[in-house]
N, C-alpha and C positions, 0 to 999 in steps of 0.2 A: 768105358761103359757110358753110354749116352744118358742124359737126363730124361726122365719120363715127361712127355708133353702134357701140359695142363690146359684144359678147356673150361671156359665158363659156360654154364648151361643157362642161357638167357632167352626169354621169350621175345618173339619178333616185335611185339608191341613195346616192350621195354627198350629194345635197341633203337627202333625207329623213333620212338618218343624222345629218347635221350639225345640222339643225333640231331633230330629236327629242332629240338629245344635249343641246342647249342648254335645251330645254324641261324635260327630265328633271332637269338640274342645278338649274334654277330651282325646280321643285316639291319636289325633295328638300331643298334647302337653305332655301327661302324659303316653304314652305307646310305640308307635311304632317307633318314630323318635328320632335320637340322638341330643344332644345339640351341637351347633357349637363350644362351648368353651372347654368342656372336652371330647366330642365325646361319651358320655354315654347316654343310655336310662335310664329312672327312675329306673327300676328294677335293672339294673347293678350298678347304683350309690348307691342304697340302700344296695345291697349285700356287696359292697366294704366298705361302711361306717360302716355297722353293724360289719363286721369283724375287722375293725380298732378300733371301740369302745370296742369290746370284747378282744382287744389285741391279736387277732389271726393273728399275723404278721410273716414275713419270718424268724425272729430271734427267734421265739418261736416254740414249738412243734405243730405238726398237731392236728387238732381237728375234731370230727365227723361232717360231713356235715349236718346231721339232726339238730344239735344244732344251726348251723348258719341259716339254713332255718327257724327254729322255731323263732329265734330272729328277722329275717327279716319280717316274717309274723306278729309276735306279736307286733313289734314296728313300722314298717314303711310301709309294703306292704300287705294290707289285701286281698290277692288273694290266688289262689290254690297253695298248696305246690309243685306240679309237675312243674308248670310254673316257680317258683322261682328256683327250683333245676336244671331244664333244662337250664335256663339262667346262672346259676352258673357253670354247667358242661361245657357249651360252652366256657366260659372264660378261661377254663383250657385245651382246646383241641388245641394242637400245630399244627394241620392240618387245623384248622379253624381260629385261632387267631395268627397273626404274632408275637406279643409280649404278651405271656400269662400273664394274670393278677391274676390268681389263680393257685396255685400248688395243685395237688390232688394225694393222695395215693389211690390205688385201681383201679378198672376198670372204666375208664371215657369214654367208648365208643371206636369206631374205625372208620377209614376211609372207612370201608366196611358198615357203617351204623348200626353196632351192638349197642344195647342200653347200657348205663352205668349201673353199679350195683346200687341197691337201696341206698338211702342216708344214711340208717342206717349202711351200710358197708363201705362207702368211708370216707376218711378224707381229710381235706383241710386247707390251710392257704393262706394268701396274698403272692403274689410273690414279689420279691425285687423291680421290676419296678413299681408294683402297689402302693408301698409305696410312690413313687414319685408323683402319682396322688393325694395322701392324705396329702403329707408333708405340714406342716404349717397350717393345717385346724384349729388347736387350737389357732391360732394367730389372730382370728377375720378377716380372709382374705375373707371369703365368707358369704353370708347371710344365715340365718337359718329360717325355717318356722315350725310352729307346725305340729306334725304328725297327722294322721287321727283321733285320739281320744284325742288330746290335752294333752297327758301325757308326751310327749317327744318332742324333736325338731330334724329336719333333714336338711341337707344342700340342698340348691337350685341347687348348682353346686359344683364340686370339684376344688381345686386349680390347678390341672393338670399341673405339672411342665414340661411335655413334650406334644407335639401336638398329642394327642391320636386319634383324629378323622381321621387324614390322616395316622397315623402309623398303626392303627389296622383296619381302615375301618368300615363299618356298612352296615347292610341290614335290611329292614323292610317295611311293607305295612300297611298303615292306610287308613282313609276315604279320597279318592281323591288325596292322595299323596303316593308315594313309594320312597324308597331310595336305592341306590346301590353304595356304595363308597368302592372301593377295598383297601386293605392294601398297604402301601408303605414302603420303607426302612427308618428306624428311622434316620440313619445318614443323608440321603438325605433330609428328611423332616426338620430336625433341621438346616441343611445348608440353606435350602430355607427360613426358618423363619429368620435366621441371615441375609441373603441377603436382605430380605424385610425390616428388621429393619434398615439396613445400607443405603438402597435406596428405599424410599417409592414408587417411580414411576417405579420400576423394571417391565420389560415386561415378558410375559409368555415364550417367546423364551429364555430370560436370565435365568429364573427360571428352564427351562428344561435342562440347562447345569448342574445343580446339582441334580434336581429331575427327573430321567429318565422316570419314569412311574411306574406302579404297581409292587409290590414285594410280591408275594403270598407265604404263608408258605409252600405250596406244590411245589414250584418252577415252573417248566414248561417254556414254551416259549410264549411271548406275541408278536403278530404281528400287526403292524399298528400305526406308530408314528403319522400319521395324525389324527387318532381317539383319541389318547392321548392328542394331542395338542388342538383339538376341545373341548374335555372334560375339560381340564384345562382352556380354554378360556370362555366356556359357561356353564359348569356343566354337559353337556351331550355329549356322544361320544361313538363310537362303536369300540371294539377291538376284535381280535381273541386270544383265549387262547388254546394252544395245549400242550399235554403231551410231555415229552422228550422220543423219541424212536430212537433206532439205529438198523441197520441191521448187524447181525453177521453171518459169514460163519461157516457151520458145515461140517463134513466129508461127502463124497459121493455126492459132488456137490449140497448140500442143504444149505438153509439159515434159519435164524429165526429172528423175530422182537422182540427186548427186550425193554420193556417200564419200565423206572425207576422213572418217575415222571408223575403224572396225573394232569389234569386241576383242578383249585380251586373249591372246593365244589362239586366235582364229587364223587359219590359213586363207589368205585373201584370194589366191588363185582358185582354190576349191570352192570358196563362197561364190565367186563370179561364175564358175562353171555350173554350179547348182542353179543359180539364177537363170542362166541361159538354157539349161535343161528344162526348167519350168516353162520357159517360152516355147521351146521346140515341142515339148510334150503337150502343150496347150493346157497345162494344169492351171495356168492363170492367163486370162485374156487381157489384151491391151498393151503388152510389152512389144515394142517394135524392135529394139536392139539393146544388147547389154555390152558395154565397152569398159575395158580397164585402161584409164588414161593416166595411170600413175607414172610420174617421171621424177627427175631429181628435185623438182620444186615441191613435191609432196604427193600423198596418196589421194587418188580420185577415181571413183568408179561411177560410171554414168549408166542409168537405166532409162533409155528413151522410150516414151510412151506414145501410143497411137492417139489419134485425134478424139477429143471428147470423152476420154475414159476417166473413171474415178481414181485419181492419183493417190488420194489418202488410203483408199481401200487396197490398192496394189501395194503401197508401202507397208500397210498392216499385214498383208499376206506374206510379204518378204520377211518381215519381222518374225512372223509365226513359223514359216516353213523353211527358212534358211538360217545360216549362222550369223545373220545380221543382228539377231537377238538370241541370247542363251542364258540359261540359269547357271549361276555360280554358287557353289556350296562352300561356305567357310567351314574348315575343319582344322582348327588351330592346334595341331599336335606337334610337340617338340620334345627333345630330350632334356630332362631336368633331373639332376642328381642320378645320372646314368639310367634313367627310367623314362619311357615315353609317357607323356601326360597331355591331356586335353586342357589347354590353358585359356582362361578368360583374358581380356585386355589388362585388367589390374595385375593379374598374376604374371603376365609377360613383362609388364613394366617393372614389377618387383624383382623378377629374375634378372633383368638387365641392371637394375639399380644395385642389387646386392653384388653382382659381378663387378660393377664399376667401383663400389666401395672397396672391394678386395684389391682391384687393380691399382686404384689411386693410393691406397694404403701401402701396398708393396713398392710402388713407384716412389712414394715419399720416403719410405724407409731406405730405399736404395740411394736416393739423392742425398738423404741426411747422412748416411754412412760415408758417402763420397765427399760431402762437404766437411764432415768432421775429420776425415783422413787428410784432406787437403789443408784444412785449418791447422792441424797438428804439424804438417810439413812446413807451412808458412811460418808458424811460430818458431820452429827450429832454424829456418833460414834467417829470420830476423835476429835471433840470438847469435847465429853464426857470424853475421856481419859485425855484430858488436864486439866479437872477439876474433876478428878475421886474421890478424897477424899471428897470434898465438896458434890459431887453428891451422894456418898454412905451415907453420913451423912444425907442428905436431905431425901433420900428414907427411911432410918431407922426411921426417926422421923415421917414418914407419917402413916396415919391410915390404908389405904388399897391401892390397885393398882391405883384406880381412883384418890385418893388424891395425891399419889406420882406423877402421871402424871401432875396434876394441879400445884403442887408445882415446879416441875423442869421446866415446861413451863414458869411459872411466874418468877422463879429465874434466869434461864439460857437462856431464849428466844428460846427454842427448838420448833419445830413445833409439831403438834399432832402426825404425823407419826413417827417423830424422837423420841419423848417421848415414844411412844408405843414400838418402837424397843429397846430402852434403858431399859425399865422396864421388857420387856420379855426376855432380854439377860440372858442366863444361867451363873451362877457364874463362872463355869470353863473357859468360854470364855475370862474372864478378864486376865487370865494368858497368853492366846495365842494371844489375840487381841493386838498385838503390833502395834505401830503407823506406822511402815514402810510398813507392809503388807496392812494396810488400805489405806495408801497414794498411794501405788502401784495400788491398785484396783481403787482408785479415779481417778488416771491418765488414766488408761485403759478405764474407763467409759467415761471420758471427750473426749478421742480420738474417742471412739465408737459413742458418741453423735454427734460429728462434722461430722463423716463419714455418719451417718444415715441422718443427716440434709442435707448434700450435695446431697444425693440421692434424697431426696424429693424436693430439690430446683432446680435440674438440670435434664432435660429430658435425656440428653446425659449420665449422670451417671446412671440414671434409666435403660436405654437401655443396658449399660455396665453390669449392675447387671444381667439383664435377659440373656444376651449373655453368661456371665460367667457360669451361672447356666446350660444353655442348653449345653454348651461345655463339662461341667463336666458329664452330663447325657450321651452325645454322647460317651465320652471316656469310661464310665462305661458299657453301655448297647448295643452300636451299634455293628452290625455284618455285614458280607458280604452279598451282594445281592444274592437272591436265584433264581429269575426269570430272564431269558435272554430276552432282548428287541430286536426285529427285525423290520427293517424299513417298509417293505411292507407286505401286506397280500398275501400269496402265493395262486395263482389260482390253484385249484386242478383239474388236468386232469386225468380222469379215463378211461383207455382203456377197451373196452367192453370185451376183452379176459379175463380180471381179474374176471369179474362177471359171465361169461358164459362158461360152458364146451364146448370146440370146438368139434363139431360133425357134420358130413354130414347127412342131412335129405332130405326128399322129401316134398316139399310144394305144396299144391293144392288149387286152387281158382275157384269157379264156378260162373256162371252169376248171380244166385239167391243169392249169398253172403255167401256160405258155405266155410269156410277156415279150414285148418288143416295142421299139419306137421306129417309125417309118417316116422318111422325108415326105413332105407333101407332094414333091415331084414324082416320087415312086408311086404314090397313091393315085395321083392324077394320070400317070401313064397307063395305069391298069383300069382307069375309070371306076375304081372301087370294086371291081369284079375279081373273082378267083382268089379270095383271101385264103392263104395257106393255113390249113387246120386239120387235125386228125379227125377220123370218123368218130362219131358219137361225142365229139367235143363241141362246145359252142361258146360264142363271145359273151363275155360279161360286161365289158366296157370297150368303147371305141371313141376315144376322146382326143380332140385337138388341144394340145397344151404347149407351153413354152418350155424350153430346156431348163429354165430356172424354177419350174414348178416341181411339185412332188405328187406321187400317187400313194394313197393308203390302201393296202390290200388286207381284207378281213377274211379269216378262215372259219370253217365250221367248228374248229376246236377252241374258239375264243381267243385266238392270237391275231396279231396284226403286224404288218411289215411296212416300213416307210421306204419308198423307192424314189430317190431323186431322179427326175426324168432324164437328166443328162447322163446318169449312170446306166440307164437301160441300154441293152445292146441295140445298135443301129442296124436293122435288118430290112431287106426289101419286102414290099407288100406281098409278093408271091412266094416268099420263103417263110418257113415255119419259125416261130419265135424261140427264144431260149427258155428252158424250163426253170421255174423259180427255184428249184432245188440246187441249181448252180450258183445261186446268189445267197440264199439262206437255207438252213436245214428245216425240212418239213417232215412230219410223221407220215407213216405209210398211207393211212386212209384220210389224210388231211386234204381239203380242197378249198378253193377260193369261192366265197359266196358273194362278195361285193368289192368293188373298187371305187374309191372316192378321190377325185382330183383336189389338190390343195395348192392355192397360191400363198395364202397366209392363214395361220391358225387364229381365226377371228375370235374376239372376246365373247360376243353374244351368240355364238353358235353352239349347237349340241350334237351329240351322236346318240341315236336311238338304236338299241339292239333288241331283236326278237329271238327267243329260243324255242326249240321244239317242244320242251316240256311246259310251255306257257308262261315264261318269265319275260319281263321287259325291263330294260335299264336305260336311264338317260344320264349322260355325263357331259361335262363341258368339253367342247371340242379341243380347246387349247391344251388340255391335259395330255393329249396324244402326240404332242410335239416332242420328238426325241432326236438326239444327235447320233444315236447308234443305228446304223443301217444294216449291219452285218448279221443281225439276229432277230428272230421273231419275238415280239414282245407280247405281254399279256394284256388283252383288251378288256376282258371281264372274267370273273371266276365262274366256272360251270360245274354243276354237280356231275358225277362220273358218267352217267349215260345221256347227258343233255348235249345239245349242240346248237350253234347259231344258225338261224335260217335266213336272216336278213339284217342289214345295217343301213341306217339312213343318216344323212346330215340334215339338220333342221335349224331354223332361225328362232325356234321357240314358240311359233304361232301355227303349228301344223295340227292336222287331225290324223288319227291313227285308226286303221281298220285291220282286225285280226281275224283269220279264218282257221277253223280246225278241220281235220280230215272228215269228221262226221257232219260237216256242213253247217256249223254254227259260226255266225259272224258277229263281231262286237266292234262298235264304233264309239270312240271318245276323243277328247282333246288331249294333246301331249302334256299339258300342264297338270293332268291327273297323275303323271309319273314324276315323282320327286327327283331332284338332281342329286346324284351320288358320286363317290370317288371313282377313280379309274379302274381299280381292281375289284370293286364291289360286285355282288351277284345280281342286284336289281330286285324288283318286286313282281308280284303275280300280275300277269297281263290279262288272262282270261281263265274262267273256271272250266276245267276239263274233267271228263269222266274217264272210267277205265278204258284202256286201249284207244284213247283219243290223244291226238297231238296237234300241234300248230303246223299248218302247211306253209303259211306265209303271213307276214305282217307288212302292211303297206302304209305309206305316209303320203298325204296330199294336202294341198293348200286349202284352208277352210273356206275360202271365198269361191272356189271352183265347184262345178257340179259334175264330178267324174262318173264314169261307168264302171260297174263292178262285174268282173268276168270270172267264172270258174270252170274248170275242166275236171271230169270224173274219170275213174279208172275204166268205166264202160264205154268211154269215147263220147260222152255227152258234153256239150258246151252250153253254158247258160250265161246270158247277159241281163243285168238288172240295173235299174236307175238307183242312185243313192237315196232318193226319197222313199224307196221301199223300206228303208231302215229308220230306226229311231236312234238318235245320238244319246248315249247314256254315260256311264262312268266305268272306270277300270275295275277289273277282276270280277265282272258279272259273267253269266252263262252266255249271253248274247242271244241273237235271234236266229231261228232256223232258216237255212237258205235252200234246202232240198227236202223233197217229200220222202219220208222214210218208207222203204218197201220191205215187205217181209222176206221175199227171196231176192237174192243178188242186189242188195241195197247199193245205191251210189255212194262212193267215197271220193272226197276231193283230192285230186293230185296236183292241181295248179290253181292258184288264186291270184288275181291281178286287179289293180285299178288301172284302167286304160284310157288313153286319149285317142283322137281320131286317126293318127298315123301309126298306132302301135300294131305290131304283129305278134301273134302267139305261136310258138312251136312246141311240139310234144313228140315223145318217143314211145314206142310200144315194145311189148315183150318180144316181138318178132324182129326187133332191131330196125323197124321202119321209123322214119321221121316225117312228120306232117306239119303243115303251116296253115293257120287260119287267120282271117281278118275279122276280129270279133265284132266290129261295128257293122258288118254286113248281116249279122244275125238280128232277128227281131228281139225286142225286150220281153222278158218274162216276169211274172210275179214271183214272190219268194217261195210259194208252195209248189211250183212246178220243178221238173228235173231237167229242163232245157231240151235242146235238140241234139240228136246223135250226129256227130260229124264223121265218125268212122264206125264200121261194124267190128266190134271187139272180137267176135268169133272168128272172123277172117284175118284181121290185121293184128290181133293181140291186144291185151289190155294196156292202157296208158300207164307208163311207169314214172315219167318225169315230164314236166312242162315248164317252159320259160318264156319270158318276154324277150323278143329279139333286141339285141343292143343296136342302137342306131348312132350314126355319126353325130356327135354333139360338140358344141363349143361352150363349155361351162362359164368361161370368163370372156364375155363379149368385148370388154374394154381391152383393146389391143395394148400389148406391152410397149412401154416407151423404149 
């Protein structure tokens, strides 16, 4: 009869949670994170121990890497051979590890990311300094545990006679934890350990007098002492690492950037490739050639520049946009007491010191036991020599070895160990074993025992032993710092001229949102005729600018967009531009009301906004400088049904003229409008009555004597001199500009301040477009309704009027 099967009824969450919990515990403790005591991950520890056990040490010949990998997999680490070999190779790469723990013959990879040769080709052995990690492991200094199949035993941790975790650093990712500990200078780390031994309450500031910061095997420059200090205090901190580059002069007024050190863990080949791509894609102007001239004499990357370019600017651009500079985040996580912990520098030093106290104590206990045992034997041999003839006679009369031991123990009161040493003594030793050499050895052993006991009985002596050992290691292995530490993180300022080829182009913007830049050649070939544009659309701006300039586009919804000219699509004069919605997101009924060219956001300039509901706002121009070009930004706050009718850039000394649809005009100085913040709503510009709104607001120089022109819905156009009006102040009703009729009164559709070359266009309800030259009309007084330019009954009423955009060069000073 079969046993009934039993099933556990467990929820999926329980099962997955339990299994993943076990897996996480394993990879945190046994794979990805280093131990705080010896700074090694399990695979690294097993590789070093296997090589030590196989006597594959620095004083012996090199041995095939495959043999070591086989031993590691067979005895200690039952994982893939490639993972073991990769870990082994990394310990031999002097651009990854500050103090290499394995010496390798053959191709062990390169800083360009080239793979190492297969393990059947390379040979390896422990480096001299790696022996210091394993020294005294045979003196019962560390605990051993059974290996995976219980056929062997492996150490839980190595004795680590130098602070490897800080000296070589570590990097790894496990479940929920990651670690990034950079390498530091061995001499500095040892000095820090000694300082902590001498004064337990030492502060991070005091420690930083000796341990300056990271010391990468690839050298380079580290910026940000504050980040280092924060990392030392908390375990986390941010620093900048940059390669070492210098600018050299060449013949013919040219220069080149020479890079001879790259940041830690940067793939040099990828970095050079990226630099060359920037040149090919013309992301940065002025680079003639990028060459990797690295050879056996050292690393050297040359960026050759064109004549007369800003070399500092290009170097800053390379720092910002390639791996020549990158951010390094300290995240000092290590396993302490079988638990992952974020450790500060003092905690790391404490973990190492407590480990060394334990190691040196166990090592001293081992040496003491050995010395006592030997002293006991030597005392027995001295005693044996004094009774040698009787002793020999006793041994000769014995039946066998066991009997001889019993007899001499009984007769001469030797201990079992002493008796064993006497009976196993080779005959020839009796000639050499003279009493003086034994007594000398006994005296030495007594001194040694006293010394070892004093170390065990005094913490001070114990610390002195640790310090002596560390100082010896420092003397033998320490080298000069490779990485330069700089106090502050340099703010990289990149001039736009570095990134953009300086070229004069023609930019065009239409009301419906079509933008483009056109080469002056394409414009010239068309004689400025046949501009490509959709029906019922019209130009808002036609401006000659440099590719290093910007355009500010303002919309009726109170938004604005910054468009660098070099980012505008380069399109022929006779082809239609690209719609703004391909560059930034626009609302459905959003349209462009004004475009303002910008070379620089001048300090003493302002923007004046006029809205349909009679508001005016003045803000400093510089507030509208933004680095974000991919999104429409808020220019001013509008009430829900309001919209912007016009925007002007002023120098603070302009006059303002506002017209309403009912024919009221108000003239005052812009200083009446107080300066407010970027997102403010502004103040009242003109007093409006019911069903009245602002048609347009215009700005003009207060020294000029411009002409005022308006167009009504009935097709009347009226031209007036400015002297017809009286200059008053803001928020008044203004003066009437039209005679009010009882039937079919005139309503203003377009209002403009014009100069002699200006042209006015308007559109009617029939879809017709008409153009007039306002200065050809005779001037009228304020009380008239002007002259009819079209018959509204035949052509339709005027729906919209605009001043034709003319070709202009806002910045006459040509660009250098």
